[in-house]
Structure formats: C-alpha cells, structure tokens
MARBA-3410 file (N, C-alpha, C, O; in Angstrom, 1 decimal):
95
-22.1,20.7,-13.0,-21.4,19.5,-13.4,-22.4,18.3,-13.4,-23.2,18.2,-12.5 ~ -22.5,17.6,-14.5,-23.4,16.5,-14.6,-22.9,15.2,-14.1,-21.9,14.6,-14.7 ~ -23.4,14.8,-12.9,-22.8,13.6,-12.3,-23.2,12.3,-13.0,-22.5,11.3,-12.9 ~ -24.3,12.3,-13.8,-24.7,11.1,-14.5,-23.7,10.8,-15.6,-23.5,9.6,-16.0 ~ -23.0,11.8,-16.1,-21.9,11.6,-17.1,-20.8,10.7,-16.5,-20.3,9.9,-17.2
-20.5,10.8,-15.2,-19.4,10.1,-14.6,-19.9,8.7,-14.1,-19.0,7.8,-13.9 ~ -21.2,8.5,-13.9,-21.6,7.2,-13.4,-21.4,6.1,-14.3,-21.0,5.0,-13.9 ~ -21.5,6.3,-15.6,-21.3,5.3,-16.6,-19.9,5.1,-17.1,-19.6,4.1,-17.8 ~ -19.0,6.0,-16.6,-17.6,5.9,-17.1,-16.8,4.9,-16.2,-16.7,5.1,-15.0 ~ -16.3,3.8,-16.9,-15.6,2.8,-16.1,-14.3,3.2,-15.5,-13.8,2.6,-14.6
-13.8,4.3,-16.0,-12.5,4.8,-15.5,-12.7,5.2,-14.0,-11.7,5.0,-13.2 ~ -13.8,5.7,-13.6,-14.0,6.1,-12.2,-14.2,4.8,-11.3,-13.7,4.9,-10.2 ~ -14.7,3.8,-11.9,-14.8,2.5,-11.1,-13.4,2.0,-10.9,-13.0,1.5,-9.8 ~ -12.6,2.0,-11.9,-11.2,1.5,-11.8,-10.4,2.4,-10.8,-9.7,1.9,-10.0 ~ -10.6,3.7,-10.9,-9.9,4.6,-10.0,-10.3,4.4,-8.6,-9.5,4.5,-7.7
-11.6,4.2,-8.3,-12.1,4.0,-7.0,-11.5,2.7,-6.4,-11.1,2.6,-5.3 ~ -11.5,1.6,-7.2,-10.9,0.3,-6.8,-9.5,0.5,-6.5,-9.0,0.0,-5.4 ~ -8.7,1.2,-7.3,-7.3,1.3,-7.1,-7.0,2.2,-5.9,-6.0,2.0,-5.2 ~ -7.8,3.2,-5.7,-7.7,4.1,-4.5,-7.9,3.3,-3.2,-7.2,3.4,-2.2 ~ -8.9,2.4,-3.2,-9.2,1.6,-2.1,-8.1,0.6,-1.8,-7.7,0.4,-0.6
-7.5,0.1,-2.8,-6.3,-0.8,-2.6,-5.2,0.0,-2.0,-4.5,-0.5,-1.1 ~ -4.9,1.2,-2.5,-3.9,2.0,-1.9,-4.1,2.4,-0.5,-3.2,2.3,0.3 ~ -5.3,2.7,-0.1,-5.7,2.9,1.3,-5.5,1.7,2.1,-4.9,1.7,3.2 ~ -5.9,0.5,1.6,-5.7,-0.8,2.3,-4.2,-1.0,2.5,-3.8,-1.5,3.6 ~ -3.4,-0.7,1.5,-1.9,-0.9,1.6,-1.3,0.0,2.7,-0.4,-0.4,3.4
-1.8,1.2,2.7,-1.3,2.1,3.7,-1.7,1.7,5.2,-0.9,1.8,6.1 ~ -2.9,1.2,5.3,-3.4,0.7,6.6,-2.5,-0.6,7.0,-2.1,-0.7,8.1 ~ -2.3,-1.5,6.0,-1.4,-2.6,6.3,0.0,-2.2,6.7,0.5,-2.8,7.7 ~ 0.5,-1.2,6.0,1.8,-0.7,6.4,1.8,-0.2,7.8,2.8,-0.4,8.6 ~ 0.8,0.6,8.2,0.8,1.1,9.6,0.6,0.0,10.6,1.3,0.0,11.6
-0.2,-0.9,10.3,-0.4,-2.0,11.3,0.8,-2.9,11.4,1.2,-3.3,12.5 ~ 1.5,-3.1,10.3,2.8,-3.8,10.4,3.8,-3.1,11.3,4.4,-3.6,12.2 ~ 4.0,-1.8,11.0,4.9,-1.0,11.7,4.5,-0.9,13.2,5.3,-1.1,14.1 ~ 3.2,-0.6,13.5,2.8,-0.5,14.9,2.9,-1.8,15.6,3.4,-1.8,16.8 ~ 2.6,-3.0,15.0,2.7,-4.3,15.6,4.1,-4.6,16.0,4.4,-5.0,17.2
5.1,-4.4,15.1,6.4,-4.7,15.5,7.1,-3.7,16.4,7.8,-4.0,17.3 ~ 6.8,-2.4,16.1,7.4,-1.3,16.9,7.0,-1.4,18.3,7.8,-1.3,19.2 ~ 5.7,-1.5,18.6,5.2,-1.5,19.9,5.1,-2.9,20.5,5.1,-3.1,21.7 ~ 5.1,-3.9,19.7,5.1,-5.3,20.2,6.4,-5.7,20.7,6.6,-6.2,21.8 ~ 7.5,-5.6,19.9,8.8,-5.9,20.3,9.5,-4.8,21.0,10.5,-5.0,21.8
9.1,-3.6,20.8,9.8,-2.4,21.4,9.3,-2.0,22.8,9.8,-1.1,23.3 ~ 8.3,-2.8,23.3,7.8,-2.4,24.6,8.6,-3.0,25.8,8.3,-2.7,26.9 ~ 9.6,-3.8,25.5,10.4,-4.4,26.5,11.4,-3.4,27.0,11.7,-2.4,26.3 ~ 12.0,-3.6,28.2,13.1,-2.7,28.6,14.3,-2.8,27.6,14.5,-3.8,27.0 ~ 15.0,-1.7,27.5,16.1,-1.7,26.6,17.2,-2.7,26.8,17.8,-3.2,25.9
17.4,-3.1,28.0,18.4,-4.2,28.4,18.0,-5.5,27.8,18.8,-6.4,27.7 ~ 16.7,-5.7,27.4,16.3,-7.0,26.9,16.2,-7.0,25.4,15.7,-8.0,24.8 ~ 16.5,-5.9,24.7,16.4,-5.9,23.3,17.4,-6.9,22.6,18.5,-7.1,23.2 ~ 17.0,-7.4,21.5,17.9,-8.2,20.7,18.2,-7.3,19.4,17.4,-6.5,19.1 ~ 19.4,-7.5,18.9,19.8,-6.7,17.8,20.0,-7.5,16.5,20.5,-8.6,16.5
19.7,-6.9,15.4,19.9,-7.5,14.0,20.6,-6.4,13.2,20.1,-5.3,13.0 ~ 21.8,-6.8,12.7,22.6,-5.9,11.9,22.8,-4.5,12.7,22.9,-3.5,12.0 ~ 23.0,-4.6,14.0,23.2,-3.4,14.8,22.0,-2.6,15.1,22.1,-1.6,15.8 ~ 20.9,-3.0,14.7,19.6,-2.3,15.0,18.8,-3.1,15.9,18.8,-4.3,15.9 ~ 18.0,-2.4,16.8,17.1,-3.2,17.6,16.1,-4.0,16.8,15.7,-3.5,15.7
15.8,-5.2,17.2,14.9,-6.1,16.4,13.6,-5.4,16.1,13.1,-5.6,15.0 ~ 13.0,-4.6,17.0,11.7,-4.0,16.7,11.9,-3.0,15.6,11.0,-2.9,14.7 ~ 13.0,-2.3,15.6,13.2,-1.3,14.5,13.5,-2.0,13.2,13.0,-1.6,12.1 ~ 14.3,-3.1,13.2,14.6,-3.8,12.0,13.4,-4.4,11.3,13.2,-4.2,10.1 ~ 12.5,-5.0,12.1,11.3,-5.6,11.5,10.3,-4.6,11.2,9.6,-4.7,10.1
10.1,-3.5,12.0,9.0,-2.6,11.7,9.4,-1.6,10.5,8.6,-1.3,9.7 ~ 10.7,-1.2,10.5,11.1,-0.2,9.5,11.8,-0.7,8.3,11.5,-0.4,7.2 ~ 12.7,-1.6,8.5,13.5,-2.1,7.4,12.7,-3.2,6.6,12.5,-3.1,5.4 ~ 12.4,-4.2,7.3,11.6,-5.3,6.7,10.2,-4.9,6.2,9.8,-5.2,5.1 ~ 9.6,-4.0,7.1,8.3,-3.5,6.7,8.3,-2.7,5.4,7.5,-2.8,4.6
9.4,-1.9,5.3,9.5,-1.1,4.0,9.7,-2.0,2.8,9.1,-1.8,1.8 ~ 10.5,-3.0,3.0,10.8,-3.9,1.9,9.5,-4.7,1.5,9.2,-4.9,0.3 ~ 8.7,-5.1,2.5,7.5,-5.9,2.2,6.5,-5.0,1.5,5.9,-5.4,0.5 ~ 6.4,-3.7,1.9,5.4,-2.8,1.3,5.9,-2.5,-0.1,5.0,-2.4,-1.1 ~ 7.1,-2.3,-0.4,7.6,-2.0,-1.7,7.4,-3.2,-2.6,6.9,-3.0,-3.8
7.6,-4.4,-2.1,7.3,-5.6,-2.9,5.8,-5.7,-3.2,5.5,-6.0,-4.4 ~ 5.0,-5.4,-2.2,3.5,-5.5,-2.5,3.1,-4.4,-3.5,2.2,-4.7,-4.4 ~ 3.7,-3.2,-3.4,3.3,-2.2,-4.4,3.7,-2.6,-5.8,2.9,-2.4,-6.8 ~ 4.9,-3.2,-6.0,5.4,-3.7,-7.3,4.4,-4.7,-7.8,4.0,-4.7,-9.0 ~ 4.0,-5.7,-7.0,3.1,-6.8,-7.4,1.8,-6.2,-7.8,1.2,-6.5,-8.8
1.2,-5.3,-7.0,-0.1,-4.7,-7.3,-0.1,-3.9,-8.6,-1.0,-4.0,-9.4 ~ 1.0,-3.1,-8.8,1.1,-2.3,-10.0,1.2,-3.2,-11.2,0.6,-2.9,-12.3 ~ 1.9,-4.3,-11.1,2.1,-5.1,-12.3,0.9,-6.0,-12.6,0.6,-6.3,-13.7 ~ 0.2,-6.4,-11.5,-0.9,-7.4,-11.7,-2.3,-6.8,-11.6,-3.1,-7.1,-12.5 ~ -2.5,-6.0,-10.6,-3.9,-5.5,-10.3,-4.2,-4.2,-11.0,-5.3,-4.1,-11.6
-3.4,-3.2,-10.9,-3.7,-1.9,-11.5,-3.7,-1.9,-13.0,-3.0,-2.7,-13.6 ~ -4.6,-1.1,-13.5,-4.8,-1.1,-15.0,-4.4,0.3,-15.5,-4.6,1.3,-14.8 ~ -4.0,0.4,-16.7,-3.7,1.6,-17.4,-5.1,2.2,-17.8,-5.9,1.5,-18.5 ~ -5.3,3.5,-17.5,-6.5,4.1,-17.8,-6.2,5.3,-18.7,-5.4,6.1,-18.4 ~ -6.9,5.4,-19.9,-6.7,6.5,-20.8,-7.2,7.8,-20.2,-8.2,7.8,-19.5
-6.5,8.9,-20.5,-6.9,10.2,-20.0,-7.8,11.0,-20.9,-8.3,12.1,-20.5 ~ -7.9,10.6,-22.1,-8.8,11.3,-23.1,-10.2,11.3,-22.7,-10.6,10.4,-21.9 ~ -11.0,12.2,-23.3,-12.5,12.3,-22.9,-13.3,11.1,-23.4,-14.3,10.8,-22.7 ~ -12.9,10.5,-24.5,-13.7,9.4,-25.0,-13.4,8.1,-24.3,-12.2,7.8,-24.2 ~ -14.4,7.4,-23.9,-14.1,6.1,-23.3,-13.9,5.1,-24.4,-14.5,5.2,-25.5
-13.1,4.1,-24.1,-12.9,3.1,-25.2,-11.4,2.7,-25.2,-10.7,3.0,-24.3 ~ -11.1,1.9,-26.1,-9.7,1.4,-26.2,-9.6,0.1,-25.5,-10.5,-0.4,-24.9 ~ -8.4,-0.5,-25.6,-8.1,-1.8,-25.0,-7.6,-1.7,-23.6,-7.4,-2.8,-22.9 ~ -7.4,-0.5,-23.0,-6.8,-0.4,-21.7,-7.7,-0.9,-20.6,-7.2,-1.4,-19.6 ~ -9.0,-0.8,-20.8,-9.9,-1.3,-19.8,-10.4,-2.6,-20.2,-11.2,-3.3,-19.4
END
C-alpha cells in the first residue's frame, strides 16, 4: 500500500478532524455524566433531591446530559462536518 497516495488526499484530513471531534464529544459526554453522577450522587440517599421523580444526579447526568449531547451532535453535523465523496477521484464541491 502506497502511503504517499493518502497524504495528499484531503478526505483523510477531513476524516481525521471529524474523528477527533467525535472523540472529544465522547470525552465531554463522559465528563458531564461523571461530574453530575458522582458530584451530586455522592450524598447520602436521605439528602437527595428529586426532579420528575428521579434523583437530581440521575436527571442531570443521564437525562439532561443525553439531550445536551444530542443537541451538540446535531449542531456539529449541520455546521462542522462535511460531506466527503467516496469515489477514488478527488474533486468536486463537497470539500
């Protein structure tokens, strides 16, 4: 396999950038979940506050966290991510 063939192909730069954004989003999701789950959830059960029948740590870490990440994914897909052609020839208006 000729690696020099892939160095000049802009599709790989776009794919690498988008993969890095995806990893960053996954790390953000974990930190959000961990922060709320263990930050608010480390109190004794008798001190929990409840939102919509759920403990606040669970509501913020799982319900709100899920909605925030879905919103961020939608924004990133619409604004940042680019359509990349799958054909062998580079070109077109997608990049």
